[in-house]
C-alpha positions as CSV (number, residue, x, y, z in Angstrom):
1,M,20.5,49.3,0.0
2,R,19.1,52.8,-0.8
3,P,19.6,54.4,-4.2
4,M,21.8,57.2,-2.9
5,R,24.3,54.6,-1.7
6,F,23.7,52.3,-4.8
7,E,24.5,54.9,-7.3
8,P,28.2,55.6,-6.3
9,W,28.7,51.9,-5.4
10,L,27.6,50.9,-9.1
11,A,29.7,53.6,-10.6
12,E,32.7,52.4,-8.6
13,L,32.2,48.8,-9.8
14,L,31.8,50.0,-13.4
15,K,35.1,52.0,-13.1
16,Q,37.0,49.1,-11.6
17,S,35.7,46.6,-14.2
18,G,38.1,47.9,-16.9
19,A,35.4,47.0,-19.4
20,V,34.2,50.6,-19.9
21,T,36.1,53.8,-20.8
22,D,34.0,56.3,-19.0
23,V,31.5,56.4,-16.1
24,A,29.5,59.3,-14.9
25,V,26.8,59.5,-12.1
26,R,23.7,61.4,-13.0
27,T,24.7,64.4,-10.9
28,E,28.0,64.7,-13.0
29,A,26.1,64.1,-16.2
30,E,23.3,66.4,-15.5
31,E,24.5,69.2,-17.6
32,Q,25.1,67.0,-20.5
33,Q,21.7,65.4,-20.6
34,T,18.6,67.5,-21.2
35,P,15.9,66.6,-20.2
36,R,17.3,64.8,-17.2
37,P,15.6,61.4,-17.1
38,G,15.6,61.0,-13.2
39,P,17.2,61.7,-9.9
40,Y,19.5,58.6,-9.8
41,G,21.5,57.1,-12.6
42,V,24.8,56.2,-14.2
43,S,26.0,56.7,-17.8
44,L,28.8,54.4,-19.1
45,R,30.7,54.4,-22.3
46,L,31.8,51.2,-23.9
47,R,35.2,50.7,-25.6
48,N,33.4,50.9,-29.0
49,G,32.2,54.4,-28.1
50,A,28.7,53.4,-27.5
51,T,26.9,54.9,-24.5
52,V,24.3,53.3,-22.1
53,D,22.4,55.5,-19.7
54,L,21.0,53.6,-16.7
55,G,18.2,55.0,-14.5
56,I,18.0,53.7,-10.9
57,T,14.7,53.3,-9.1
58,A,14.0,51.7,-5.7
59,E,11.5,50.0,-3.6
60,S,12.2,50.6,0.1
61,A,12.7,47.8,2.7
62,P,9.5,47.2,4.7
63,G,9.2,49.9,7.3
64,D,12.2,51.8,5.9
65,R,12.0,55.7,6.1
66,Y,14.5,57.8,4.2
67,S,14.1,60.4,6.9
68,E,15.9,58.0,9.2
69,P,19.4,56.5,9.1
70,E,19.7,53.4,6.8
71,Q,19.7,50.1,8.5
72,I,22.3,48.0,6.7
73,I,21.4,44.3,6.8
74,E,23.9,41.7,5.6
75,G,23.8,38.1,4.7
76,P,25.4,35.6,2.4
77,P,26.2,37.0,-1.1
78,P,24.6,35.4,-4.1
79,A,26.4,32.7,-5.9
80,R,28.8,33.9,-8.6
81,I,27.8,34.1,-12.2
82,E,30.5,32.3,-14.1
83,S,29.4,32.8,-17.7
84,V,29.9,36.5,-18.4
85,P,29.6,37.8,-22.0
86,A,32.2,40.2,-23.4
87,I,31.1,43.7,-24.1
88,D,34.1,45.0,-26.1
89,G,33.3,44.2,-29.6
90,A,32.7,46.6,-32.5
91,K,29.0,45.9,-32.0
92,V,27.6,44.7,-28.8
93,K,24.2,43.2,-28.0
94,V,22.3,45.2,-25.3
95,S,21.2,42.0,-23.8
96,D,24.9,41.1,-23.3
97,I,25.5,44.4,-21.6
98,E,22.5,43.6,-19.3
99,A,24.0,40.1,-18.5
100,W,27.5,41.6,-18.0
101,L,26.0,44.2,-15.6
102,G,24.0,41.6,-13.6
103,A,27.2,39.6,-13.3
104,L,29.2,42.5,-12.3
105,T,26.9,43.3,-9.4
106,V,26.4,39.7,-8.3
107,N,30.1,38.9,-8.6
108,S,31.0,42.0,-6.5
109,G,30.7,39.7,-3.4
110,S,28.4,42.4,-1.5
111,S,27.2,40.9,1.7
112,E,24.1,43.2,1.4
113,L,23.0,41.8,-2.0
114,R,20.6,38.9,-1.7
115,T,19.9,38.1,-5.4
116,L,19.7,39.3,-9.0
117,S,16.0,38.5,-9.2
118,T,15.5,39.4,-12.9
119,R,16.9,40.5,-16.2
120,Y,14.1,42.3,-18.0
121,S,15.1,40.9,-21.5
122,Q,14.6,37.4,-20.1
123,E,11.0,37.9,-19.0
124,E,8.1,36.6,-21.0
125,P,6.5,38.7,-22.2
126,I,9.0,41.5,-22.2
127,G,7.7,44.5,-20.5
128,T,7.7,48.2,-21.4
129,I,11.2,48.5,-20.3
130,P,13.0,45.8,-22.3
131,Y,16.4,46.0,-20.7
132,G,17.3,46.2,-17.1
133,L,17.9,44.4,-13.7
134,E,16.1,44.0,-10.5
135,L,18.4,43.5,-7.5
136,R,17.0,42.3,-4.1
137,W,18.8,43.1,-0.9
138,H,18.9,41.3,2.5
139,S,17.2,44.3,3.9
140,G,14.1,43.6,1.8
141,A,14.8,46.6,-0.5
142,K,14.8,46.3,-4.3
143,I,16.8,48.4,-6.8
144,R,15.9,48.5,-10.4
145,V,18.5,49.5,-13.0
146,N,16.6,50.5,-16.1
147,F,18.3,50.9,-19.5
148,Q,17.0,54.3,-20.4
149,H,19.1,54.9,-23.6
150,A,21.7,52.8,-25.5
151,Y,23.1,54.3,-28.6
152,S,26.2,53.9,-30.8
153,S,29.1,56.2,-31.1
154,G,28.2,59.2,-33.3
155,S,24.4,58.5,-32.6
156,R,21.9,60.4,-30.5
157,P,19.8,58.7,-27.8
158,G,16.3,57.8,-29.0
159,A,13.1,57.7,-27.0
160,A,13.6,56.6,-23.3
161,Y,13.6,52.8,-22.9
162,Q,13.5,52.2,-26.6
163,C,17.0,50.7,-27.0
164,P,18.2,49.1,-30.1
165,D,19.3,45.5,-29.9
166,T,22.9,46.2,-30.8
167,I,25.0,49.2,-30.3
């Protein structure tokens, strides 16, 4: 799946989840966020008023050219994730939001999604982007969902990718 299709797909999943109060794709949020952190992304607001800004990057499927129509490859969806943390408390761990988002994408039942290959916070050692997901598609493409900002209600975003542990 290419990022230009993934971005609205993810936004729709978030809206349908009922767990967030507001969702904006980067193009809608562009005027609100300066400087703009990248071309693809989604911002979501939790029930406690906290905001998470997600950046979307991609690695193309082998041989894929964005100048040509996308070849959609389907296969069996990944196994459901049964244990999903709640993200509606007064304070929420960013790692729980990461786990919830991973479960949301996997449990969508998409026949294009092959696997959730990693949650960044579970890697040893944790890399320069401490929270995020890597999704692998049957096409061979990879999508990375990077937590660019996470901040509590009434706060301002800090430096990119320097998310607090709890919001």
